[in-house]
C-alpha positions as CSV (number, residue, x, y, z in Angstrom):
1,M,28.2,56.1,64.4
2,F,30.2,57.2,60.5
3,G,30.2,54.2,59.5
4,N,25.9,54.9,59.1
5,L,26.2,57.3,57.8
6,F,28.3,56.3,54.7
7,K,26.2,54.0,54.3
8,K,22.9,55.2,54.4
9,G,24.0,58.0,52.0
10,A,25.3,55.4,49.7
11,S,22.4,53.9,49.2
12,R,20.3,57.0,49.1
13,L,22.5,58.3,46.4
14,G,22.6,55.0,44.7
15,A,18.7,55.2,44.9
16,D,19.0,58.8,43.3
17,L,20.5,58.3,40.4
18,E,18.6,54.8,39.6
19,K,15.8,57.2,39.6
20,L,17.9,59.9,37.7
21,M,18.9,57.2,34.8
22,S,15.1,55.4,34.4
23,K,13.8,59.0,33.8
24,I,16.7,59.3,31.2
25,E,16.2,56.9,29.5
26,T,12.4,57.2,29.7
27,V,12.4,60.9,28.5
28,S,14.8,59.3,25.5
29,Q,12.2,56.4,24.0
30,A,9.9,59.3,23.9
31,A,12.1,62.0,22.6
32,T,13.1,58.9,19.8
33,G,10.0,57.9,19.3
34,E,8.4,61.8,19.1
35,A,11.3,62.6,15.8
36,E,10.8,59.6,14.1
37,A,6.7,60.2,14.4
38,T,6.9,63.9,14.0
39,P,4.8,65.6,10.6
40,K,6.8,66.9,8.0
41,S,5.4,70.7,9.0
42,L,6.8,69.9,11.6
43,A,10.4,68.7,10.7
44,D,9.8,72.7,9.3
45,G,10.3,74.0,12.7
46,S,5.9,75.1,12.3
47,S,5.0,73.8,15.9
48,S,5.7,74.3,19.5
49,F,6.2,70.6,20.1
50,T,9.6,70.7,17.5
51,K,11.2,73.3,19.6
52,V,11.0,71.1,23.1
53,L,12.4,68.8,21.1
54,L,15.7,71.1,19.9
55,D,15.4,72.1,23.3
56,K,17.0,69.7,26.2
57,P,14.2,67.7,26.5
58,G,12.8,67.2,30.4
59,G,10.3,64.4,31.4
60,L,6.4,64.4,31.5
61,G,3.9,62.8,34.3
62,E,0.2,63.0,34.1
63,F,-2.2,64.5,31.8
64,Y,-4.1,68.0,32.7
65,F,-6.9,70.2,32.1
66,P,-5.6,73.6,32.6
67,S,-8.7,74.7,33.7
68,E,-8.5,78.1,32.3
69,L,-7.5,76.4,28.7
70,I,-7.6,78.7,26.1
71,G,-7.9,78.2,21.9
72,G,-7.7,79.5,18.8
73,C,-6.5,79.8,15.1
74,C,-4.9,82.7,14.1
75,P,-3.7,83.4,9.8
76,R,-0.8,81.9,9.6
77,V,2.9,84.1,8.3
78,A,6.0,81.9,7.7
79,G,8.7,82.0,10.1
80,Q,5.9,84.2,12.4
81,E,4.4,81.7,13.5
82,E,6.2,81.7,17.4
83,E,5.2,85.9,17.3
84,I,1.4,85.5,16.5
85,V,0.9,82.6,18.8
86,W,2.1,84.5,21.8
87,N,0.4,88.4,21.0
88,A,-2.4,86.2,20.1
89,A,-2.5,83.5,23.6
90,A,-1.0,87.1,26.2
91,E,-3.8,88.9,25.1
92,A,-6.7,85.9,25.1
93,C,-4.8,85.6,28.7
94,D,-4.5,89.1,29.6
95,T,-1.0,88.7,30.5
96,E,2.5,88.0,28.7
97,R,3.9,85.0,31.1
98,V,2.1,82.2,29.1
99,H,2.2,78.5,28.1
100,V,1.0,77.9,24.7
101,V,0.8,75.1,22.4
102,W,0.5,75.1,17.9
103,Q,0.4,73.2,15.5
104,S,0.7,75.8,11.5
105,T,-0.2,74.1,8.5
106,E,-0.9,75.3,4.8
107,N,-2.1,78.7,5.5
108,R,-3.4,78.4,9.7
109,I,-2.4,78.0,13.1
110,W,-3.7,76.4,15.9
111,Y,-3.1,77.1,19.7
112,L,-3.5,75.6,23.0
113,A,-2.8,78.6,25.8
114,V,-2.9,78.5,29.6
115,R,-0.8,81.2,32.0
116,S,2.4,80.0,33.5
117,S,1.6,80.3,36.6
118,E,-1.9,77.2,36.4
119,I,1.0,75.3,35.0
120,A,3.9,76.5,37.9
121,S,1.4,74.4,39.7
122,H,1.6,71.0,37.4
123,T,4.5,70.9,36.5
124,N,5.3,68.1,34.0
125,T,2.2,67.8,33.2
126,W,0.8,67.5,29.7
127,C,-2.9,68.7,27.6
128,P,-4.1,65.5,25.8
129,F,-5.9,68.2,23.6
130,A,-2.3,69.0,22.6
131,S,-1.7,65.7,20.5
132,L,-5.4,66.4,18.8
133,L,-4.8,69.6,17.1
134,P,-4.7,69.6,12.9
135,D,-2.0,67.5,11.6
136,M,-0.7,66.4,14.5
137,K,0.2,62.1,15.1
138,D,-3.2,61.2,16.6
139,A,-5.4,63.9,14.8
140,R,-8.9,63.0,13.2
141,S,-9.9,64.9,10.1
142,V,-11.9,68.2,11.1
143,P,-14.3,68.7,11.4
144,V,-14.5,67.7,15.3
145,C,-15.4,67.4,18.5
146,Y,-13.1,66.0,21.4
147,T,-14.7,65.8,25.1
148,Y,-13.5,65.1,28.7
149,F,-15.4,64.6,31.4
150,S,-14.1,64.4,35.1
151,D,-15.8,64.4,38.9
152,E,-15.3,68.8,38.7
153,A,-15.8,69.6,35.3
154,A,-16.4,68.6,31.7
155,T,-13.9,70.7,28.9
156,M,-14.8,70.2,24.7
157,M,-12.9,71.3,22.5
158,T,-13.6,71.7,18.8
159,L,-12.1,71.9,15.8
160,T,-13.2,73.1,12.0
161,A,-11.0,74.3,9.2
162,E,-10.8,77.5,9.8
163,G,-11.1,77.4,13.7
164,L,-11.2,75.9,17.3
165,Q,-13.2,76.6,20.4
166,I,-12.4,75.4,23.3
167,H,-15.7,75.3,26.2
168,R,-16.3,73.4,30.4
169,G,-19.3,73.8,31.9
170,M,-20.8,70.7,33.8
171,S,-20.7,67.7,32.5
172,S,-24.6,67.5,31.2
173,V,-23.8,71.4,29.8
174,V,-21.0,70.0,28.2
175,R,-22.2,67.0,26.8
176,A,-25.5,69.1,25.7
177,K,-22.8,71.2,23.7
178,A,-20.8,68.2,21.6
179,E,-24.4,67.0,20.2
180,R,-25.1,70.1,19.3
181,S,-22.3,71.2,17.6
182,A,-22.2,67.8,16.0
183,R,-24.8,68.3,14.4
184,E,-23.8,71.8,13.2
185,L,-20.6,70.7,11.8
186,G,-23.2,67.9,10.0
187,D,-22.4,65.2,11.8
188,A,-19.4,65.5,13.0
189,P,-17.1,62.6,15.1
190,V,-17.7,63.7,19.5
191,I,-14.5,61.9,20.3
192,E,-14.9,61.2,24.5
193,L,-11.2,61.0,25.9
194,V,-10.8,58.5,29.0
195,P,-7.6,58.0,30.6
196,D,-7.4,54.7,27.7
197,R,-7.2,57.0,24.6
198,I,-5.4,59.5,26.5
199,L,-2.7,57.3,27.6
200,K,-2.0,56.2,23.8
201,L,-1.9,59.7,22.8
202,T,1.8,61.0,22.3
203,P,2.7,63.6,24.7
204,V,3.1,67.5,23.3
205,P,4.9,69.2,26.5
206,W,3.9,72.7,27.0
207,Y,5.8,75.6,25.5
208,S,7.3,78.7,27.4
209,V,8.3,81.5,25.5
210,S,9.4,83.6,29.0
211,L,11.5,80.0,29.8
212,F,13.4,80.9,26.8
213,E,14.0,84.1,27.3
214,D,15.1,83.8,30.4
215,R,17.4,80.8,29.0
216,A,18.0,83.3,26.5
217,R,19.1,86.1,29.1
218,R,20.9,83.4,31.4
219,I,23.0,82.7,27.5
220,L,24.1,86.7,27.4
221,A,24.8,86.0,31.4
222,T,27.0,83.1,30.9
223,V,28.7,84.6,27.7
224,A,29.0,88.3,29.3
225,V,30.9,86.2,32.3
226,M,32.7,84.7,29.3
227,T,34.6,87.6,28.0
228,A,34.8,89.3,31.1
229,I,37.1,86.0,32.0
230,G,38.9,86.1,28.6
231,L,39.6,89.7,28.9
232,A,40.8,89.4,32.2
233,V,42.9,86.7,30.5
234,L,44.5,89.0,27.8
235,S,45.3,91.3,30.4
236,F,47.1,89.1,32.9
237,A,49.1,88.1,29.2
238,V,49.7,91.5,28.2
239,W,50.4,92.3,32.0
240,L,53.3,89.4,31.7
241,L,54.5,90.8,28.9
242,T,54.8,93.9,29.4
243,T,56.6,92.6,33.1
244,M,59.2,90.3,31.1
245,V,59.4,93.8,28.6
246,I,60.6,95.5,31.3
247,V,62.9,93.2,33.3
248,G,64.7,92.7,29.6
249,A,65.1,96.6,29.5
250,K,66.3,96.4,33.0
251,V,68.8,94.2,32.1
252,N,69.5,96.1,28.9
253,L,70.0,99.1,31.6
254,H,72.5,97.2,33.7
255,E,74.2,96.2,30.9
256,A,74.3,99.6,29.5
257,Q,75.6,101.0,32.5
258,A,78.8,98.9,33.0
259,R,79.4,100.6,29.6
260,A,79.7,103.7,30.4
261,S,81.2,102.9,33.8
262,S,83.6,101.0,31.9
263,K,84.1,103.7,28.9
264,T,84.4,106.5,31.7
265,T,86.7,104.0,34.1
266,E,89.0,104.2,30.1
267,L,89.1,108.2,29.7
268,M,90.0,108.8,33.4
269,Q,92.9,106.5,33.0
270,T,93.6,108.3,29.2
271,V,93.5,111.9,30.6
272,S,95.8,110.3,33.6
273,V,98.1,109.2,31.4
274,L,98.2,112.6,29.4
275,R,97.9,114.8,32.2
276,S,101.6,113.0,33.4
277,S,103.6,112.6,30.2
278,P,105.7,114.9,28.8
279,V,103.8,117.1,25.9
280,R,101.2,117.6,28.9
281,D,104.2,119.6,29.8
282,Q,105.8,120.8,27.1
283,L,102.3,122.5,26.3
284,S,101.5,123.4,29.6
285,K,105.2,126.1,29.7
286,F,104.3,127.3,26.1
287,S,100.6,128.2,27.0
288,D,102.7,129.9,30.3
289,L,105.4,131.9,28.6
290,N,102.5,132.8,25.5
291,D,100.1,133.9,28.2
292,G,103.4,135.7,29.8
293,L,104.5,137.6,26.7
294,L,100.2,138.9,25.8
295,T,100.6,140.4,29.2
296,L,103.4,142.6,27.4
297,N,101.8,143.6,24.2
298,G,105.7,141.3,22.8
299,F,105.2,138.2,20.3
300,L,106.8,135.5,20.0
301,E,109.7,134.7,16.9
302,V,110.9,131.2,18.2
303,Y,110.0,128.4,19.7
304,E,111.9,124.8,19.6
305,I,111.8,122.1,21.7
306,N,115.4,119.7,20.3
307,K,115.8,116.1,20.5
308,E,116.6,115.9,24.2
309,G,113.3,117.6,25.8
310,Q,115.1,121.0,25.6
311,V,113.2,124.3,25.0
312,R,115.3,127.6,23.3
313,W,112.5,130.8,22.3
314,R,113.3,134.1,21.8
315,A,110.6,137.1,21.5
316,I,109.5,141.0,20.9
317,V,108.4,142.8,23.7
318,P,108.3,147.1,23.6
319,T,111.4,148.4,25.1
320,N,109.3,150.6,27.6
321,V,109.1,146.8,29.5
322,T,111.2,146.5,32.6
323,A,113.7,143.6,33.5
324,D,111.7,142.5,36.5
325,R,108.5,141.9,34.1
326,I,111.2,139.8,31.6
327,N,112.5,138.1,34.8
328,Q,109.0,136.6,35.6
329,I,108.5,135.2,31.7
330,G,111.4,133.2,32.5
331,G,113.4,136.0,30.0
332,K,116.4,137.4,30.0
333,T,117.1,140.9,27.4
334,I,119.3,140.1,24.2
335,E,119.4,142.9,22.1
336,T,117.3,146.2,21.0
337,T,115.7,145.6,17.6
338,P,114.2,148.5,15.4
339,A,110.6,146.3,16.4
340,G,111.5,146.2,19.9
341,V,113.4,143.9,22.5
342,A,114.6,140.7,21.8
343,V,114.6,139.0,24.9
344,G,114.6,135.0,25.0
345,N,115.8,131.9,27.6
346,A,119.1,130.8,28.4
347,E,119.1,128.2,25.9
348,E,118.2,131.0,23.6
349,I,121.5,133.3,24.4
350,A,123.7,130.2,24.3
351,F,122.5,129.2,21.0
352,E,123.0,132.8,19.1
353,A,127.0,132.2,21.6
354,A,127.2,129.7,19.4
355,G,126.8,131.5,16.2
356,G,123.4,130.4,16.2
357,R,124.5,126.1,16.1
358,S,122.9,124.0,19.4
359,K,125.1,123.4,22.1
């Protein structure tokens, strides 16, 4: 079962691809021939044909004469042909959604227009009158009348040096109108468009201003989407860079914390060493002695530490200081002097008893 479905799908896909390639080849050949045979005015971008050639080509099918075909002629302003034709066509068709074909030569623009709603029912068709506008490849010199007769109705396009007119009606009425117009234009030729003659014309596709506006909107939407994607990529890059910076900062923070911890440990070790050193003990004893003398309103005369680390000191205190308070600071009374009572520790007493010599 699955094998049959696969074979059918493969055969359909092959047929579709073959049709698509044949259409592409046909359109490419037609576009190449049209480009080679394009007049100088077309190469200057002065016609709808050039506009369509510059766009992505699409396949054209059978010819079709719209029932509400409108034509006219306008003064030309170089570079504003499209706007002029669109304004004239929109006013004549009473809608802004129109399909147009135009050709400009010197100071005039000849155009054909039809409502886009009518073309929507006949997609990929072209109007033979569009290939016969002045200065086109298959056009005759003006004045000239072109007619087309069908089973339903007849259509006539009259071209003069100053204008373009479209008439549509019954075959007999249009034929009489063509003969009268030819006489009024000085025996202008009346050319009847039959299928064989039409097939020899170079097809000129319709040009839709509204479709090009839709394409412009799609292009803008695509640009907006691409811009959003670019901003998203840029935001991701900024986020990634910020993340890398944060990670690097955390690593540096850990290293700084490790260094600070190491320095703190070293400092604490130094403090511990200083706390247990003899110098600290001597400084502590000196501080205690000095504080005790300050409470007694006394002052220190001598404080000496010998090589063996022994301390001797001598101080003067007021005469009203009792022996108990002197003993509290580790001293003894030595003598009374005019400045007060001289006190000192045992090492000082022994030093003075030896006549001022250390033991």
